[in-house]
Residue frames as qw, qx, qy, qz and C-alpha x, y, z in Angstrom:
[[0.282, -0.917, 0.190, -0.206, -14.57, -25.48, -1.75],
 [0.841, -0.369, 0.313, 0.240, -11.98, -28.29, -0.96],
 [0.715, 0.432, 0.213, 0.507, -10.41, -27.70, -4.34],
 [0.108, 0.886, -0.040, 0.450, -10.06, -23.90, -3.69],
 [0.620, -0.753, 0.206, -0.085, -8.70, -24.59, -0.23],
 [0.879, -0.105, 0.254, 0.391, -6.02, -26.83, -1.62],
 [0.504, 0.656, 0.079, 0.556, -4.99, -24.07, -3.96],
 [0.235, -0.910, 0.126, -0.317, -4.58, -21.80, -0.89],
 [0.848, -0.447, 0.251, 0.138, -2.56, -24.47, 0.79],
 [0.794, 0.288, 0.214, 0.490, -0.35, -24.65, -2.33],
 [0.136, 0.882, -0.019, 0.450, 0.03, -20.78, -2.34],
 [0.528, -0.801, 0.249, -0.133, 1.19, -20.83, 1.30],
 [0.904, -0.178, 0.287, 0.261, 3.56, -23.73, 0.65],
 [0.666, 0.455, 0.194, 0.559, 5.12, -22.02, -2.41],
 [0.360, -0.517, -0.152, 0.762, 5.38, -18.75, -0.52],
 [0.186, 0.450, 0.537, 0.689, 3.39, -17.02, -3.28],
 [0.031, 0.217, 0.319, -0.922, 1.93, -13.61, -2.50],
 [0.598, 0.345, 0.034, -0.723, -0.82, -13.92, -5.15],
 [0.435, 0.074, 0.869, 0.225, -2.34, -16.68, -7.28],
 [0.357, 0.372, -0.279, -0.810, -3.86, -16.13, -10.72],
 [0.454, 0.197, 0.867, -0.056, -6.66, -18.37, -11.87],
 [0.399, 0.473, -0.192, -0.762, -8.02, -18.16, -15.47],
 [0.866, 0.256, 0.376, -0.206, -9.80, -20.34, -17.82],
 [0.791, 0.594, -0.051, 0.140, -7.51, -22.10, -20.32],
 [0.202, 0.763, -0.498, 0.360, -4.33, -21.26, -18.30],
 [0.665, -0.030, -0.655, 0.358, -2.14, -23.01, -15.73],
 [0.494, -0.841, -0.216, 0.045, -2.38, -22.03, -12.06],
 [0.541, 0.490, -0.212, 0.650, 0.23, -19.38, -11.49],
 [0.535, -0.759, -0.290, 0.234, 1.65, -17.68, -8.51],
 [0.222, 0.864, -0.243, 0.382, 3.66, -14.48, -7.78],
 [0.840, -0.402, -0.116, 0.346, 6.86, -15.59, -6.01],
 [0.377, -0.367, 0.069, 0.848, 8.95, -12.68, -5.07],
 [0.232, 0.547, -0.100, -0.798, 8.38, -10.40, -8.08],
 [0.132, 0.209, -0.820, -0.517, 7.93, -13.27, -10.73],
 [0.789, 0.097, 0.176, -0.580, 4.67, -14.77, -11.91],
 [0.100, 0.367, -0.911, -0.161, 5.43, -18.46, -12.21],
 [0.757, -0.136, -0.448, -0.455, 3.44, -21.63, -12.86],
 [0.262, -0.410, 0.731, -0.479, 2.86, -23.49, -9.60],
 [0.620, 0.097, 0.754, -0.194, 0.60, -26.23, -10.88],
 [0.115, -0.159, 0.707, 0.679, 0.55, -27.49, -14.38],
 [0.226, 0.499, 0.831, -0.098, -3.15, -28.13, -14.47],
 [0.009, -0.150, -0.330, -0.932, -5.11, -26.13, -17.01],
 [0.249, 0.286, 0.621, -0.686, -8.30, -24.67, -15.56],
 [0.021, 0.423, 0.781, 0.459, -11.65, -25.27, -17.37],
 [0.322, -0.377, -0.155, -0.855, -14.72, -23.11, -17.47],
 [0.750, -0.418, -0.482, -0.174, -16.51, -25.85, -15.30],
 [0.644, -0.209, -0.439, 0.591, -13.76, -25.70, -12.60],
 [0.178, 0.113, -0.164, 0.964, -13.68, -21.92, -12.48],
 [0.454, -0.445, -0.327, -0.699, -17.45, -21.69, -12.33],
 [0.751, -0.402, -0.518, 0.079, -17.55, -24.11, -9.37],
 [0.479, -0.090, -0.358, 0.796, -14.81, -22.09, -7.52],
 [0.092, -0.276, -0.044, -0.956, -16.75, -18.83, -8.08],
 [0.635, -0.441, -0.438, -0.458, -20.00, -20.39, -6.88],
 [0.742, -0.326, -0.521, 0.267, -18.34, -21.79, -3.82],
 [0.486, -0.113, -0.288, 0.817, -16.48, -18.70, -2.59],
 [0.092, -0.264, -0.108, -0.954, -19.00, -15.89, -3.36],
 [0.143, 0.356, 0.740, -0.553, -21.94, -15.09, -1.08],
 [0.293, 0.714, 0.635, 0.020, -25.34, -13.83, -2.32],
 [0.011, 0.921, 0.011, -0.389, -24.06, -10.18, -2.36],
 [0.277, -0.504, 0.615, 0.539, -20.96, -11.11, -4.29],
 [0.392, 0.267, 0.816, 0.329, -22.98, -13.07, -6.86],
 [0.203, 0.863, 0.434, -0.163, -25.27, -10.02, -7.30],
 [0.129, -0.832, 0.260, 0.474, -22.34, -7.75, -7.73],
 [0.398, -0.181, 0.772, 0.462, -20.84, -10.16, -10.32],
 [0.368, 0.602, 0.691, 0.157, -24.06, -10.00, -12.32],
 [0.106, 0.944, 0.281, -0.134, -24.42, -6.30, -12.24],
 [0.060, -0.915, 0.323, 0.233, -20.77, -5.06, -12.33],
 [0.890, 0.396, -0.207, 0.086, -19.00, -8.14, -13.68],
 [0.438, 0.403, -0.552, 0.584, -16.49, -7.84, -10.85],
 [0.620, -0.737, -0.104, -0.247, -16.40, -8.21, -7.03],
 [0.421, 0.451, -0.612, 0.495, -13.86, -8.12, -4.29],
 [0.741, -0.599, -0.038, -0.302, -13.92, -9.52, -0.72],
 [0.087, 0.549, -0.773, 0.308, -11.68, -10.99, 2.00],
 [0.906, -0.264, -0.177, -0.280, -11.90, -14.33, 3.89],
 [0.424, -0.618, 0.651, -0.119, -10.03, -16.46, 6.33],
 [0.610, 0.307, -0.705, -0.193, -8.48, -19.72, 5.47],
 [0.697, -0.468, 0.295, -0.456, -9.83, -22.35, 7.82],
 [0.996, 0.030, -0.074, -0.030, -8.21, -25.55, 6.71],
 [0.581, 0.508, -0.463, 0.436, -4.57, -24.64, 6.96],
 [0.684, -0.395, -0.487, 0.373, -2.84, -25.39, 10.37],
 [0.320, -0.162, -0.162, 0.920, -1.69, -21.84, 10.71],
 [0.077, 0.667, 0.657, 0.342, -5.15, -20.53, 10.01],
 [0.283, -0.843, -0.287, 0.356, -4.95, -17.74, 12.56],
 [0.406, -0.473, 0.251, 0.740, -2.15, -16.19, 10.50],
 [0.177, 0.068, 0.663, 0.724, -3.67, -16.08, 7.02],
 [0.396, 0.640, 0.441, -0.489, -6.31, -13.97, 5.41],
 [0.403, 0.115, 0.623, 0.660, -6.96, -13.55, 1.71],
 [0.305, 0.556, 0.035, -0.773, -8.18, -10.77, -0.49],
 [0.486, 0.224, 0.797, 0.280, -10.05, -12.07, -3.54],
 [0.288, 0.492, -0.148, -0.808, -10.80, -10.24, -6.79],
 [0.500, 0.308, 0.791, 0.174, -13.12, -11.94, -9.23],
 [0.296, 0.612, -0.150, -0.718, -13.70, -10.30, -12.68],
 [0.817, 0.408, 0.408, -0.016, -14.56, -11.32, -16.23],
 [0.004, 0.616, -0.546, -0.567, -12.16, -11.45, -19.20],
 [0.247, 0.124, -0.819, -0.503, -13.13, -12.84, -22.64],
 [0.707, -0.230, -0.186, -0.642, -16.56, -13.43, -21.03],
 [0.811, -0.160, -0.552, 0.110, -15.14, -16.07, -18.60],
 [0.541, -0.838, 0.015, -0.066, -14.34, -15.64, -14.85],
 [0.595, 0.430, -0.442, 0.516, -10.83, -14.85, -13.69],
 [0.633, -0.761, -0.132, -0.045, -9.67, -14.76, -10.06],
 [0.440, 0.548, -0.447, 0.553, -6.77, -13.18, -8.34],
 [0.726, -0.623, -0.291, -0.011, -6.08, -14.08, -4.70],
 [0.272, 0.660, -0.422, 0.558, -3.71, -12.10, -2.55],
 [0.708, -0.301, -0.559, 0.311, -2.29, -13.58, 0.73],
 [0.196, -0.804, 0.164, -0.537, -2.33, -11.34, 3.87],
 [0.624, -0.043, -0.656, 0.423, 0.01, -12.35, 6.58],
 [0.378, -0.814, -0.214, -0.386, -1.64, -11.17, 9.77],
 [0.710, -0.436, -0.121, 0.540, 1.62, -11.46, 11.74],
 [0.204, 0.962, 0.050, 0.176, 2.03, -7.65, 11.27],
 [0.739, 0.135, -0.232, 0.618, 5.74, -6.79, 11.22],
 [0.317, -0.827, -0.131, 0.446, 7.29, -4.11, 13.37],
 [0.313, 0.919, -0.146, -0.191, 9.18, -1.20, 11.70],
 [0.241, -0.643, 0.685, 0.242, 12.68, -2.82, 11.84],
 [0.550, 0.036, 0.817, 0.167, 11.71, -6.09, 10.26],
 [0.545, 0.772, 0.306, -0.113, 10.05, -4.06, 7.42],
 [0.641, -0.009, 0.232, 0.731, 13.57, -2.70, 6.65],
 [0.077, 0.809, 0.279, 0.511, 12.16, 0.75, 6.77],
 [0.239, 0.397, -0.390, 0.796, 13.37, 3.71, 8.95],
 [0.391, -0.509, -0.743, 0.189, 11.90, 3.05, 12.44],
 [0.207, -0.386, -0.329, 0.836, 12.34, 6.56, 13.78],
 [0.182, 0.005, -0.361, -0.914, 10.64, 8.18, 10.79],
 [0.427, -0.350, -0.747, -0.369, 7.68, 5.80, 11.01],
 [0.384, -0.490, -0.664, 0.415, 7.37, 6.38, 14.69],
 [0.082, -0.255, -0.089, 0.959, 7.49, 10.18, 14.31],
 [0.314, -0.115, -0.485, -0.808, 4.76, 10.06, 11.66],
 [0.455, -0.388, -0.797, -0.082, 2.66, 7.77, 13.74],
 [0.324, -0.403, -0.515, 0.684, 3.04, 10.12, 16.77],
 [0.026, -0.165, -0.208, -0.964, 1.72, 13.18, 14.80],
 [0.201, 0.391, 0.653, -0.617, -1.62, 14.61, 16.22],
 [0.536, 0.698, 0.309, -0.361, -2.92, 16.02, 12.94],
 [0.103, 0.624, -0.549, -0.547, -2.13, 16.24, 9.34],
 [0.889, 0.378, -0.043, -0.256, -1.80, 13.81, 6.39],
 [0.338, -0.505, 0.767, 0.206, 0.63, 10.95, 5.94],
 [0.799, 0.452, -0.123, -0.376, 0.68, 9.25, 2.50],
 [0.563, -0.284, 0.741, 0.230, 2.15, 5.80, 1.61],
 [0.567, 0.649, -0.167, -0.479, 2.65, 5.60, -2.08],
 [0.222, -0.357, 0.860, 0.290, 3.77, 3.04, -4.68],
 [0.516, 0.079, -0.621, -0.585, 2.49, 0.63, -7.26],
 [0.898, -0.235, -0.026, -0.370, 0.11, -2.25, -6.47],
 [0.972, -0.094, -0.172, 0.130, 2.03, -4.84, -4.40],
 [0.406, 0.613, -0.370, 0.568, 4.76, -2.51, -3.18],
 [0.490, -0.153, -0.661, 0.547, 4.02, -3.08, 0.54],
 [0.168, -0.448, -0.009, -0.878, 1.86, 0.05, 1.22],
 [0.732, -0.441, -0.274, -0.440, -0.79, -1.93, 3.18],
 [0.818, -0.209, -0.427, 0.323, 1.76, -3.70, 5.32],
 [0.337, 0.195, -0.276, 0.879, 3.57, -0.50, 6.18],
 [0.390, -0.448, -0.059, -0.802, 0.24, 1.15, 7.16],
 [0.825, -0.368, -0.401, -0.151, -0.64, -1.91, 9.22],
 [0.688, -0.075, -0.425, 0.583, 2.57, -1.70, 11.07],
 [0.054, 0.300, -0.166, 0.938, 1.88, 1.99, 11.85],
 [0.633, -0.439, -0.256, -0.584, -1.59, 1.14, 13.01],
 [0.835, -0.238, -0.462, 0.179, -0.05, -1.55, 15.21],
 [0.403, 0.139, -0.346, 0.836, 2.36, 0.99, 16.72],
 [0.303, -0.382, 0.040, -0.872, -0.42, 3.40, 17.48],
 [0.776, -0.355, -0.371, -0.366, -2.48, 0.57, 19.00],
 [0.809, -0.198, -0.434, 0.344, 0.30, -0.62, 21.27],
 [0.505, -0.010, -0.234, 0.831, 1.69, 2.69, 22.27],
 [0.088, -0.112, -0.014, -0.990, -0.94, 5.47, 22.10],
 [0.193, 0.454, 0.755, -0.431, -4.37, 6.08, 23.54],
 [0.188, 0.234, -0.327, -0.896, -6.26, 6.92, 20.36],
 [0.665, 0.441, 0.495, -0.344, -9.59, 6.30, 18.54],
 [0.097, -0.329, 0.687, 0.641, -8.61, 4.92, 15.16],
 [0.649, 0.479, 0.406, -0.430, -11.24, 4.77, 12.40],
 [0.245, -0.235, 0.756, 0.560, -10.42, 2.93, 9.13],
 [0.704, 0.506, 0.168, -0.469, -12.39, 2.86, 5.85],
 [0.230, -0.374, 0.820, 0.366, -11.11, 0.08, 3.57],
 [0.800, 0.408, 0.015, -0.440, -12.06, -1.75, 0.43],
 [0.733, -0.538, -0.362, -0.204, -11.92, -4.45, 1.65],
 [0.489, -0.761, 0.394, -0.163, -10.54, -4.81, 5.19],
 [0.704, 0.385, -0.581, 0.138, -7.27, -6.63, 4.96],
 [0.359, 0.134, -0.719, 0.580, -5.38, -6.53, 8.36],
 [0.565, -0.675, -0.356, -0.314, -7.60, -6.87, 11.49],
 [0.192, 0.416, -0.534, 0.710, -6.83, -5.51, 14.94],
 [0.541, -0.600, -0.585, 0.071, -7.74, -6.19, 18.50],
 [0.119, -0.906, 0.060, -0.403, -7.86, -3.15, 20.74],
 [0.682, -0.068, -0.421, 0.593, -4.87, -2.60, 22.96],
 [0.198, -0.340, -0.311, 0.865, -4.15, 0.98, 24.17],
 [0.230, 0.132, -0.227, -0.937, -6.23, 2.26, 21.35],
 [0.619, 0.384, 0.624, -0.283, -9.71, 1.54, 20.08],
 [0.012, 0.263, -0.634, -0.727, -9.74, 0.69, 16.43],
 [0.628, 0.475, 0.486, -0.379, -13.09, 0.60, 14.42],
 [0.166, -0.208, 0.720, 0.641, -12.76, -0.75, 10.82],
 [0.582, 0.533, 0.348, -0.506, -15.39, -0.12, 8.29],
 [0.407, -0.055, 0.766, 0.494, -15.60, -1.88, 4.96],
 [0.330, 0.291, -0.252, -0.862, -16.98, -0.23, 1.74],
 [0.498, 0.005, -0.692, -0.522, -20.14, -1.82, 0.57],
 [0.532, -0.309, -0.782, 0.102, -20.81, -3.50, 3.88],
 [0.324, -0.546, -0.485, 0.602, -20.51, -0.95, 6.68],
 [0.090, 0.709, 0.050, -0.698, -20.60, 2.24, 4.57],
 [0.693, 0.664, 0.267, -0.086, -21.43, 3.15, 0.97],
 [0.616, 0.651, -0.085, 0.435, -18.30, 5.11, -0.09],
 [0.552, -0.039, -0.306, 0.774, -15.15, 6.84, 1.21],
 [0.027, -0.339, -0.010, -0.940, -16.86, 10.17, 0.96],
 [0.625, -0.559, -0.378, -0.392, -19.86, 8.94, 2.98],
 [0.777, -0.337, -0.382, 0.369, -17.52, 7.76, 5.69],
 [0.430, 0.101, -0.141, 0.886, -15.59, 10.96, 5.71],
 [0.271, -0.516, -0.209, -0.785, -18.72, 13.06, 5.91],
 [0.733, -0.554, -0.327, -0.222, -19.83, 11.00, 9.01],
 [0.693, 0.067, -0.507, 0.508, -16.43, 11.00, 10.78],
 [0.046, -0.460, 0.282, -0.841, -17.13, 14.08, 12.98],
 [0.742, -0.410, -0.056, -0.527, -19.85, 12.17, 14.72],
 [0.943, -0.071, -0.313, 0.091, -17.37, 9.33, 15.60],
 [0.351, -0.895, 0.271, -0.042, -14.74, 11.41, 17.39],
 [0.933, 0.135, -0.051, 0.331, -11.63, 9.87, 15.80],
 [0.369, -0.791, 0.306, 0.380, -7.95, 10.81, 16.51],
 [0.193, -0.415, 0.748, 0.480, -6.72, 8.88, 13.57],
 [0.766, 0.457, 0.189, -0.412, -8.37, 8.07, 10.23],
 [0.336, -0.255, 0.781, 0.460, -7.08, 5.50, 7.58],
 [0.656, 0.551, 0.072, -0.511, -8.62, 5.89, 4.13],
 [0.868, 0.049, 0.446, 0.213, -7.81, 2.96, 1.96],
 [0.525, 0.147, 0.428, 0.721, -7.06, 5.04, -1.14],
 [0.170, 0.702, 0.157, -0.673, -7.47, 8.60, -2.39],
 [0.499, 0.307, 0.701, 0.406, -8.88, 8.37, -5.91],
 [0.188, 0.673, 0.447, 0.559, -10.51, 11.74, -6.64],
 [0.042, 0.438, -0.145, 0.886, -10.87, 15.38, -5.68],
 [0.618, -0.544, -0.211, -0.527, -13.84, 14.72, -3.43],
 [0.895, -0.284, -0.285, 0.193, -12.08, 12.19, -1.35],
 [0.578, 0.213, -0.203, 0.761, -8.96, 14.32, -1.28],
 [0.122, -0.572, -0.015, -0.811, -10.83, 17.35, -0.19],
 [0.771, -0.527, -0.201, -0.296, -12.56, 15.47, 2.63],
 [0.846, -0.156, -0.293, 0.417, -9.22, 14.12, 3.84],
 [0.327, 0.341, -0.160, 0.867, -7.70, 17.70, 3.93],
 [0.429, -0.599, -0.093, -0.669, -10.75, 18.92, 5.79],
 [0.872, -0.392, -0.294, -0.020, -10.39, 16.16, 8.28],
 [0.693, 0.017, -0.242, 0.679, -6.71, 16.94, 8.90],
 [0.059, 0.490, -0.068, 0.867, -7.50, 20.63, 9.33],
 [0.614, -0.606, -0.138, -0.487, -9.93, 19.81, 12.11],
 [0.307, -0.655, 0.612, -0.320, -7.15, 18.17, 14.14],
 [0.949, -0.044, 0.291, -0.116, -7.25, 14.48, 12.94],
 [0.201, -0.529, 0.741, 0.362, -4.26, 12.46, 11.73],
 [0.802, 0.438, 0.054, -0.403, -5.04, 11.02, 8.25],
 [0.372, -0.318, 0.794, 0.361, -3.31, 8.06, 6.71],
 [0.772, 0.493, 0.239, -0.322, -3.86, 7.07, 3.16],
 [0.647, -0.092, 0.602, 0.458, -2.36, 5.56, -0.05],
 [0.477, 0.744, -0.081, -0.462, -1.77, 6.74, -3.57],
 [0.889, 0.211, 0.316, 0.255, -0.53, 4.93, -6.71],
 [0.264, 0.933, -0.242, 0.029, 2.26, 7.48, -7.28],
 [0.905, 0.198, -0.244, 0.287, 5.96, 6.53, -7.71],
 [0.559, 0.033, -0.344, 0.754, 7.72, 9.14, -5.60],
 [0.187, -0.556, -0.473, 0.658, 7.28, 12.16, -3.36],
 [0.027, 0.256, -0.250, -0.933, 7.28, 14.78, -6.12],
 [0.274, -0.183, -0.735, -0.593, 4.62, 12.93, -8.20],
 [0.242, -0.504, -0.788, 0.257, 2.49, 12.54, -5.01],
 [0.075, -0.516, -0.225, 0.823, 2.44, 16.25, -4.37],
 [0.151, 0.171, -0.461, -0.858, 1.68, 16.99, -8.06],
 [0.214, -0.294, -0.894, -0.262, -1.09, 14.30, -8.06],
 [0.151, -0.572, -0.653, 0.472, -2.84, 15.83, -5.09],
 [0.019, 0.472, -0.026, -0.881, -2.72, 19.30, -6.58],
 [0.217, 0.137, -0.611, -0.749, -3.97, 18.13, -9.92],
 [0.012, 0.408, 0.905, -0.120, -6.95, 16.44, -8.49],
 [0.049, 0.759, 0.434, -0.484, -8.39, 19.96, -8.40],
 [0.473, 0.798, 0.270, 0.257, -9.07, 22.67, -11.01],
 [0.536, 0.334, -0.109, 0.768, -6.38, 25.26, -11.68],
 [0.118, -0.681, 0.062, -0.720, -8.13, 28.11, -9.81],
 [0.763, -0.618, -0.045, -0.183, -8.03, 25.97, -6.62],
 [0.820, 0.226, -0.339, 0.402, -4.28, 25.12, -6.87],
 [0.091, 0.584, -0.361, 0.721, -3.08, 28.04, -4.67],
 [0.689, -0.461, 0.119, -0.546, -5.44, 26.97, -1.94],
 [0.989, -0.089, -0.113, -0.021, -4.46, 23.33, -2.05],
 [0.633, 0.419, -0.364, 0.540, -0.70, 24.20, -2.12],
 [0.195, -0.590, 0.349, -0.701, -1.23, 26.28, 0.98],
 [0.877, -0.319, 0.078, -0.352, -3.14, 23.43, 2.75],
 [0.947, 0.127, -0.224, 0.193, -0.47, 20.86, 1.84],
 [0.366, 0.629, -0.375, 0.574, 2.36, 23.20, 3.07],
 [0.244, -0.453, 0.589, -0.624, 1.26, 22.55, 6.62],
 [0.835, -0.141, 0.265, -0.461, -0.82, 19.50, 6.53],
 [0.897, 0.314, -0.311, -0.011, 1.25, 16.99, 4.55],
 [0.597, -0.701, 0.388, -0.035, 3.31, 15.65, 7.45],
 [0.332, -0.473, 0.769, 0.274, 5.10, 12.97, 5.29],
 [0.817, 0.414, -0.187, -0.356, 5.27, 10.84, 2.10],
 [0.445, -0.416, 0.782, 0.132, 6.84, 7.40, 2.06],
 [0.732, 0.480, -0.277, -0.397, 7.22, 5.89, -1.39],
 [0.625, -0.356, 0.695, -0.005, 8.03, 2.22, -1.63],
 [0.739, 0.416, -0.430, -0.309, 9.20, -0.32, -4.22],
 [0.842, -0.344, 0.412, -0.055, 9.89, -3.98, -3.42],
 [0.440, 0.654, -0.601, -0.136, 13.14, -5.38, -4.86],
 [0.969, -0.011, -0.242, 0.042, 14.38, -8.98, -5.01],
 [0.529, -0.762, 0.357, 0.110, 17.12, -9.69, -2.51],
 [0.333, 0.656, -0.646, -0.204, 20.50, -10.55, -4.01],
 [0.160, -0.234, 0.955, -0.090, 20.39, -14.10, -2.42],
 [0.404, -0.119, -0.699, -0.577, 16.90, -14.69, -3.81],
 [0.195, -0.176, -0.879, 0.398, 15.38, -15.28, -0.37],
 [0.007, -0.733, -0.616, 0.291, 12.72, -12.65, -0.59],
 [0.220, 0.773, 0.253, 0.538, 11.99, -8.96, -1.11],
 [0.418, -0.410, -0.313, 0.747, 13.26, -5.76, 0.43],
 [0.185, 0.922, 0.339, -0.021, 11.81, -2.23, 0.17],
 [0.403, 0.075, 0.020, 0.912, 13.64, 0.59, -1.50],
 [0.086, -0.801, -0.578, 0.134, 12.13, 3.84, -0.38],
 [0.223, 0.445, 0.039, 0.866, 11.85, 7.61, -0.74],
 [0.345, -0.645, -0.595, 0.333, 10.98, 9.60, 2.34],
 [0.115, 0.474, 0.043, 0.872, 9.83, 13.18, 2.57],
 [0.309, -0.582, -0.631, 0.410, 8.83, 15.02, 5.70],
 [0.077, 0.902, 0.297, 0.304, 7.46, 18.45, 6.17],
 [0.549, -0.270, -0.119, 0.782, 10.66, 20.28, 6.86],
 [0.080, 0.751, 0.141, -0.640, 10.54, 24.19, 6.66],
 [0.007, -0.391, 0.590, 0.707, 12.24, 24.06, 3.21],
 [0.042, 0.248, 0.903, 0.349, 9.73, 21.45, 1.75],
 [0.067, 0.713, 0.592, -0.370, 6.79, 23.37, 3.27],
 [0.054, 0.685, -0.108, -0.718, 8.03, 26.57, 1.46],
 [0.055, -0.172, 0.784, 0.593, 8.57, 24.75, -1.86],
 [0.072, 0.475, 0.871, 0.100, 5.05, 23.40, -1.83],
 [0.022, 0.768, 0.393, -0.505, 3.56, 26.74, -0.84],
 [0.050, 0.673, -0.304, -0.672, 5.52, 28.55, -3.64],
 [0.860, 0.449, 0.179, -0.162, 4.71, 25.80, -6.22],
 [0.219, 0.736, -0.632, -0.104, 8.35, 24.84, -6.64],
 [0.943, -0.115, 0.227, -0.216, 7.60, 21.16, -6.64],
 [0.825, 0.489, -0.242, 0.145, 10.42, 20.36, -9.03],
 [0.193, 0.696, -0.543, 0.428, 13.03, 21.38, -6.43],
 [0.815, -0.451, 0.178, -0.316, 11.78, 18.91, -3.79],
 [0.967, 0.107, -0.178, 0.146, 14.21, 16.09, -4.87],
 [0.425, 0.556, -0.395, 0.596, 17.36, 18.23, -4.14],
 [0.368, -0.566, 0.359, -0.644, 16.06, 19.02, -0.67],
 [0.960, -0.180, -0.034, -0.212, 15.30, 15.40, -0.09],
 [0.859, 0.288, -0.270, 0.327, 18.78, 14.41, -0.86],
 [0.254, 0.434, -0.428, 0.751, 20.12, 17.00, 1.56],
 [0.524, -0.523, 0.018, -0.672, 17.58, 16.36, 4.27],
 [0.631, -0.001, -0.754, 0.180, 19.23, 13.61, 6.29],
 [0.009, -0.109, 0.579, -0.808, 18.70, 15.59, 9.56],
 [0.631, 0.016, 0.152, -0.760, 14.97, 15.14, 9.01],
 [0.520, -0.023, 0.854, -0.025, 15.47, 11.45, 7.91],
 [0.690, 0.618, 0.041, -0.375, 14.58, 12.22, 4.35],
 [0.480, -0.254, 0.757, 0.364, 16.03, 10.12, 1.50],
 [0.553, 0.471, -0.310, -0.614, 15.69, 9.80, -2.25],
 [0.977, 0.130, 0.125, -0.115, 15.17, 6.52, -4.06],
 [0.611, 0.677, -0.356, 0.205, 18.57, 7.13, -5.65],
 [0.110, -0.629, 0.641, -0.426, 20.39, 7.30, -2.24],
 [0.810, -0.183, 0.423, -0.362, 18.39, 4.23, -0.92],
 [0.931, 0.359, -0.058, -0.038, 19.39, 2.15, -3.97],
 [0.340, 0.700, -0.540, 0.320, 23.07, 3.08, -3.60],
 [0.380, -0.504, 0.626, -0.458, 22.90, 1.94, 0.03],
 [0.927, 0.023, 0.270, -0.260, 21.22, -1.40, -0.83],
 [0.810, 0.512, -0.258, 0.125, 23.88, -2.18, -3.38],
 [0.111, 0.704, -0.560, 0.422, 26.64, -1.13, -1.03],
 [0.605, -0.361, 0.551, -0.446, 25.25, -3.42, 1.75],
 [0.076, 0.181, -0.953, -0.230, 25.08, -6.32, -0.73],
 [0.493, 0.292, 0.671, -0.470, 21.26, -6.72, -0.13],
 [0.708, 0.613, 0.274, -0.221, 20.46, -6.08, -3.82],
 [0.717, 0.085, 0.413, 0.555, 22.46, -6.54, -7.02],
 [0.094, -0.342, 0.272, 0.895, 23.78, -3.80, -9.32],
 [0.064, -0.177, -0.753, -0.631, 21.38, -5.00, -12.05],
 [0.196, -0.623, -0.756, 0.050, 18.42, -5.10, -9.82],
 [0.177, -0.639, -0.237, 0.710, 19.04, -1.47, -8.60],
 [0.000, 0.206, -0.419, -0.884, 19.40, -0.16, -12.16],
 [0.096, -0.374, -0.849, -0.360, 16.20, -1.99, -13.11],
 [0.234, -0.719, -0.637, 0.153, 14.20, -0.21, -10.44],
 [0.275, -0.357, -0.070, 0.890, 15.83, 3.29, -10.65],
 [0.341, 0.825, 0.342, -0.292, 14.01, 6.27, -11.87],
 [0.292, 0.881, -0.328, -0.176, 17.22, 7.68, -13.55],
 [0.990, -0.008, 0.063, 0.127, 19.05, 4.57, -14.62],
 [0.662, 0.543, -0.166, 0.489, 22.08, 6.22, -16.18],
 [0.147, -0.772, 0.310, -0.536, 22.63, 8.53, -13.12],
 [0.823, -0.460, 0.264, -0.205, 22.45, 5.54, -10.81],
 [0.947, 0.214, 0.005, 0.241, 24.72, 3.46, -12.92],
 [0.363, 0.711, -0.269, 0.539, 27.34, 6.30, -12.89],
 [0.442, -0.705, 0.315, -0.456, 27.05, 6.71, -9.16],
 [0.943, -0.249, 0.222, -0.026, 27.50, 2.91, -8.49],
 [0.859, 0.356, -0.093, 0.357, 30.45, 2.69, -10.88],
 [0.119, 0.772, -0.312, 0.541, 32.14, 5.70, -9.23],
 [0.619, -0.561, 0.417, -0.357, 31.86, 3.73, -5.90],
 [0.136, 0.400, -0.902, -0.085, 33.40, 0.68, -7.60],
 [0.564, 0.074, 0.702, -0.429, 30.11, -1.25, -7.24],
 [0.511, 0.376, -0.520, -0.571, 29.99, -2.51, -10.88],
 [0.938, -0.002, 0.231, -0.258, 28.39, -5.96, -11.59]]
């Protein structure tokens, strides 16, 4: 265990968000967006087996046997700032040998401004009494941190009962103005669907579902929102349009009209994120696309004119809406990200390059 704790110390020291451990490979960490060698040592099967044995409990060992993978979180007790760090661990097999990915969770939950996201938009969404709010993006794009900041805002400012269902629990909360109950899949409840079937008995005002992965979970989330609960969740979609399409396509075609009608009044907002390296190399900053349920967006969803949504986002400044294209232009204009970085992360690279060149922002 001491060896593993030393790796966590190294991870914190190097400011890596993740470390990657694999038999026959160097120890690598994700620093900003790059995976780099942080220790030259090559891991052996004996070392990896000892780490797995040390960090998994009986339930984890059983799951590794049956599923060849397990996931859990734990605190780091040996680091001086132990109260600030929690880690999410994924163990799996590749080439019949164990591999481990550890993600660092900074429990100093940031406020909206320090996230470099629009504070008023996040406040407005957090203050909603019912509906669905979705945070989207690829793995590692900051969705969990943004959700945690919204839970923090609710906890500090509103008198609510918040019920979360997570796999596993990452950020933990102490009750302030709100009561927050956090349930972990596999420990406190069997599945998202089980938890959502039980929610009516627990009188929540706000529900956080770790991830919507299928039609059953999506249907349960929509039903919860219809009953007067505010539902937060995440999806691995890249922008607002693809998020709406993904939800609709969870269901068979003969249900699409009903789902579009539900979304047209329940989908309060979609915030899609991508983390970009800062121009000075000091860290990451989110580029985002924001959609809220304006009358025009509601109508487009109801009438199945999803392809028209981006144009209304670009013109929806009054509602604090924004496209990725607009956000990337602003980040380059402010000097926070470079021309090349913005182009790399753009959906429509040629269109963004033309817009930046027209503004004299060539690299």
